[in-house]
N, C-alpha and C positions, 0 to 999 in steps of 0.2 A: 449784649456786649457793651462795655464802656468805649469811649473814644479812644481807642488804643491807637497810638502815633509812633512811627518808627522813621527815622530820618533817612532819606535818600541822598546821601553825601555827594554823589556824582554818577555820571553815565558817560561812557565814550563809545563811539562807532568806529570801524575800521572797514576799508575796502582794500582789495588787491585787484588790479587790472590782469586778467589772466586769459587773453585771447588764445594763446597756445592750448589751453585746457578745454576750450569749448568742444572740441571734436569728441571729448570724453564725457560729455553730459550725457544723460540717459537717452534723450530723444536723439540727438545727433548720432550717438553710436549705433542705435538701431537702424537709423536711415542709412549710414555709411554701410553697415552690414549688407542691407538690402540693395543698395545702390552705390557702389564705391565711388560714383562720379559725384555724389553729394559731398565728399570731403572737400573737393576742390571748390565748389560753390561756397561751403562754409569759410573757407580760408580766404576767398575772394571778398566776403562780406564783413570782415573783421575790422575794428577800429584801432587806431593808434593810441597809445598812452595819452598823448595830448588831447586827442578828441574826447576820450573817456573822462579825463580829469576836467575838462572844460564844460562837461554835460551837466546841465542845471539840476536834475534830480540827484545826481551824484553829490553835488556841491551842498544841496540842502540837506542830505543824509549826513554829512560831515560837519554841518553847521556854518558853512560859508554865507549861506542867505537862510531866511525864515521860509517856511513853506508857504505862508501867505504872500510873499513876494512872487511866487509862481503864478499866482491868479491872473496877474496883468502881463505875464510874459508869453508872447505869442508862440504857439505850437506850429510846427514840430520843433521840439527843444533840440534835437539832435542836429538841426541846422544852424544853430547859434554858433557864432564865432566868439564865444566867451575866452576870457584869459583863463588859462589852466594854473592850478597851484596844487602842490602836493599836500600841504598841511592846511586845515581849517580848525576852527575852535573846538570841534568835538572829534577830531581824528584825521587820518591821512589816507590818501590812496597810494599804496605801495606798487612799484612796478613789479611786472611778473618775475623777473630775474631775482630780485630781492626776496620776493614771497617764496620762490623755489629755495633759496637759502634758508628762509625760516623753516620750511618743511624739513630741510636736511637737519638743521638744529634741533628739530622735534623728533628726530628719527633714531631711536635708541636701539634698533635691531639692524642697522645697515641695509634697509630695504631699498632706500634711494641712493643711487650712484650718480655722482656728477663728475662731468668730464674735467680734468685737471684744470685746464686754464679758466673755464667757466667758475669752477669751484673756488678757485683762488680770488676771482674777480668779485663774487657775491659776498665772500667772506670778508673782503676788505670793506665792502659797501655796509654790511651789517656791523662791523667794528666801529665803524664811523657814525652808526646811527645813535640818536641820544639815549634809547632805552635798552641797549645792548652792551655788554661787556664781554672782554675776551673769556671770561669764565663760562659765558653761555655757548660758546662756538666750538666746543670740542669735537663735535661730529663733523665740523668742516675743516678739519686739521689737514685732510689729504684727500685729493680727488683721485679719479680712476683714469687709466689711459682711454683714448677715444676707441682704439681697435677692441679693448675689452668690453666697452659699452656696446658695441657693434655687435660682438659676438652673443650678447645677451638678448638682442632684439629680434631675432628670427621669428618667422611666422608661427612656428610651432612652440616657441618658447614660453608662451604665457605671461610674458612681461611686457609693460607698456613703456614704449619710447617717449622721451619728452624733447620736444623741440622749442627753439625761439619761433618768434612770429614769422621770422624770414626762412624758416624750414631748417635751420641748422640744428642737428643732433646734439643735445647738451647733457643728457642724462637718460636714465632708465629706472623704472620702478619694478622691483623684482617681486615675483609672488613668494610668499612665505611658506606655502605648503602646496604639494602637487594635487592633492585631492579635496582639500578643505576649501569650499567656495567662498567662505566668509574671510579667507586669507589670501585671496586671490588678488592680483596686481590692481585691478580696477577698484575694489573695495578699500585696499590699502592707500590707494591714492586718495580717495575720498577721506578717508580717516586721517591721514596726514595733514590734508589741506584744512579740515575743519578744525584739528588740533593747532595748526599754525595760525589760522584766523582768530581763534579764541585767545591763544597766546598774545597776539599783537594787541587785541582789545584790551587785555588785562594789563599788559605792560604800559600802554598809553594812559589807561585810568590811574594806575598806581603812580605812574611818573608825573602825570599832570597834577595830581592831588597831593604829590609828595607823601605818599603813605608807604610805610615800611612793609615790604611784603611779608616778613616775618610776623607781623602784627595780625594777620588774617587767619582765624581759626577754622572757619568752614567755607567751602566753596560748592555752590550748586551749578552743574552744567545742565543747560535746558535745550541743547541742540537735538536735532533729529537723527543724527547718525547712530549706527547700531554697531558699536565696536564691540567685537567678541570673536568666539571661533565656532566650529560646528555644533558644539555642545551647549553654548550659550551665546547665540548669535548677537543679542543686544546687552550682554552683561555689563559693559562699561568698565571701568569708571574713568571717563575722560576728565571729570573735574580734578582728580588728583594728578593726572598726567599734566595738565595745563598748569596747576599749582607748582608742580615740580620744577618746570622750566622757568616759571616766573619767580622763583626764590621764595615761594609760601612755605617755608621749611616747618611751620607750626601747624600747618592746616590739614584737615581732613576733608571728606566731601562725599558727594554722590551725585547721581545723573537723575533728572526728572524727565519724563517722556509723557507728552500730551499733544503730539503733532503740533500743528501751528500755535496752539494754546500753551505750550510748554512755558515760554518766558514768564507769562503772568502767573501761572501756578508757582513757578520758581520763586518770583518775587514775593508772593503771598506766603509761601512756606518760608522763605528765608526771613521775611519781616516778623513773622510769628516766633521764630527761633530767637530773633533779637529781643522782641518784646517780653518773651518769657524769662529772659536772663540767662539763658543757656549759653548763647554766645554774644560777645559784644559786637562783633562784625560779621557780616555774610556777604560774600562775593558771589553774584549771579553772572554767569557767562553763557554765551552761546556762539558756537562757530558758524562756518559757512555749509552750505548744501550744494556741493559741487555737482551732484547728479541733476540739478536743476538748471545748470549752464546750457544756454542755447534751447532751452525748452519751447520757446515761441519763435525759433529762427526762421521757419518756413514763412510765417506770416510777415515777418520782417523783410525777408528777401522779396516776397511777391509784392510787397508794397514799395519796393526800391528804397529800403532802409537799410542802415548798417545793423549788424546783429548787436542789440544792446544788452543782451543778457551775457556779458563778457566780464562781470565782476564777481568776486566772492566777498561776503560780508562778515562781520563779526560785531559783538556787542558785549559790553561788561558794564554791570551796576554794582555800587557799593552801598550796603545798608548798615546802618549804625543807630545806636541808642539816640533817642530825641534830646536835643540839647538847647531848644528854644530858638533855632536859628534855621534858615534855608527852607528846603521842601521836605514834607513828610507824606507817607502814605497812611491813610486812615483806614485801620484793620475793621472799623464798623461799617466801612463803605463796600465791602467785598460782595460782589453779586455772582452767583453761580447759576450754572445751568443744570438742574437735577435730572436724574435719569427719566423720571416720568414727565418731563416738560415737551418732549417730542422734538422734532428737527425743523419745524416750519421756521424760516428766517424771521419773521414776524414775532413769532413766540419766543425765539432766542434773544431777540433784542428787548423784548418785554422783561425776561429775566435778568438780563445784564444791565439794563439801563432804567426802565421804568421802576422796577421794584426797589432797586438801591436808592434811587431818588426819593421815592415816596417814604421808605424807612427813615431817611434822614431829613425828611420835610423840606426837600429841595424842589425846585422847578427845573424844568428842562433848560431854560435860560440862565439858570445859576451856574451852569457848567460853562466855562469860556470855550474850551475845546474838548471834543471827543476824537481820541486817537484810537482808530481801529484798524482794519486791514488796509495798510497804507501802500499797497501794490502800485508801481508806477503804471498809469493807463497806457503810456506809450509803448509799454511792452505788451500789455494784454489786448488792447483794442484792435490791433492788426490781425490778431489770430481769432478773433471773434469772442473773446472772453470778457469784453465789456470793460466798464470803469467801475472797479470793485469798490473803492472808497466812495464814490459818488451813490452808488446804490445803498451802501449802508447809511450814509448821511441822509438820503431821502427816506429811508425806513425810520430813522430816529425822528426826523420831522414829522413824519405821519403819526408816529406815537404821540408827539407833542400836540398835533392836532386833536387826535382821539381824546387826549386828556383834557382838552378845553383851553390849553395854555397859550396856543397861537391859532390863528385863522389859517385855512388852507391856502389862501393867496400868499401867505408869508412863509410857506414852505422853502421856496428857492432861497430867499434872503437867509432864513435860518440855517439852511444847510451849508452856505458860503460862510456866514459868520462863525458858525460853531463847528465846522469841518475844515478840511485842508485838501489841496491837491495830493494825490498819491506821488510819493518819491522814492519808495524803497525798492531794492533789489527784490525779484519774485523768488525768494528762497524760503518758503514756508514759514517757520517761527520768526525768521528775522523781520519779515514784513509786518508782522501782527503786532501794532501798537507800540512797542518799544523804540523804533527809530525816532519817535517823537520825544522820548524821555529826556535827552540832554537839553533840548529846547524848552521842555516844560520846567525842569528844574532852574533853568536861568530866568525864565520869564515870572514864574511864581516867587522866586527868591527876591527879584527886583520889584515885586508888586505890580507888575504888568498884567498878570493873571491872578485871579483868585483861586480857581481850581481846574483841574484838567482830569477827565475821566479816561482810562486806559481800559478798552475791551477787546479781547481776542477770542476767536472761535477756533475749534478744531475739527478735522474731518475724520473722525474715528473709524468710520466705515471703511477707509482706505486700506486698512489691514484685514479686512473681511472676517473680523471677529464679533462685530456688533454692527447695527445699522445706525447707531447713535452718533450725534454730534456732540460737541462739547463746548464750553466757554467759562470764562471768568473775567471779571471786571473789578476795578479798584479806582480810588479817587486820590489824586494828589493835590495837596495845598499848602499854603505857607504855614509854617510853624507859628503857633501863637494866635 
């Protein structure tokens, strides 16, 4: 393949602080069903918006600091009394009440009912938001009386009540079918949340770049949600649903599924569509994974920590034709994990890192940064899951040693120089490589970095249809 290049015009991230939803994460839900007292423990361990917004990994995710700045910041990061801000260069952290309003704006089937006063309150807040207009808020025109909401949340209703963090009932998610589990209230809550997070990421990206939504011809959704019904549980298409609310009236689109590796596949496919000339622009978007809220909460509480899996994330990336400026993805740099490669971690890294570099005649040191699974270690370590990014950087450094490019004694320095601390929410596809994309675009465009490799892995065995893992990598560098 020739050195095909496609411009990555911009990327934006999004966070919503959603402590009231933690109880509906998969792990907390199961624990509460087994022991109702667990709900009170969870509620007592939640953070305020101000604490979450001042949390260093969240600030890094939104571009308020570089991940490298975190190396010298003493842990635990949750003890820092940083100054909280809502907006940073690469996105915002939205308070829970407004995010629920975005979910209602995303709700075309009247699944989510909001109490009248709360509905009016969040409608006004969204009307004042720079990326929302009155035309977007038709689903928020009228709330529901509190008594009517209370009637919908009985123990046998199958519906999910929504509460403020202080316990005030403010809404309910109604199931859409009495028998179809794919349309039960818990699944619909997850799907509305992921749609809303994706919508906010797209609105932020297009608004910041001053891109007309109607100029987007194709959208690829790379999230892990399974939107569908009992006859086609993961049929999708969330891409068009997001585009509709964002005003992308000329767009079509589709969903790409590859577990945590989905975003890298979507970027590679989208870049190929642009390079081929089929579409001038492709928008890649991924919403949140609500099921993973509070996944490690027991480890946090056991270590006298707040529950820091209390945010929902989103990401959006715009791909366009090369124009001689900014950052580009090199299509000849793409590394894949073929079926016959096996699932050993060292072998996966060889396929995704060593082989693409060798093909391009590059050394390991020629890549300024490797963006891999960027899970925040402060989430994973208290539960015994280790420091995932550090493990990956150690593996890359070991490959560099095996290739004879560095000495074994240089491994720690290599891992620090070419890696970064984990800072991403532990939401599957969100944490895999792409959180660093806005940082990389800026650093490469300014000439502060020459190239960044993005590599993601996918646990295909989770679906019980194969024992295989997956992976895909690509290099971003300056155009010209």
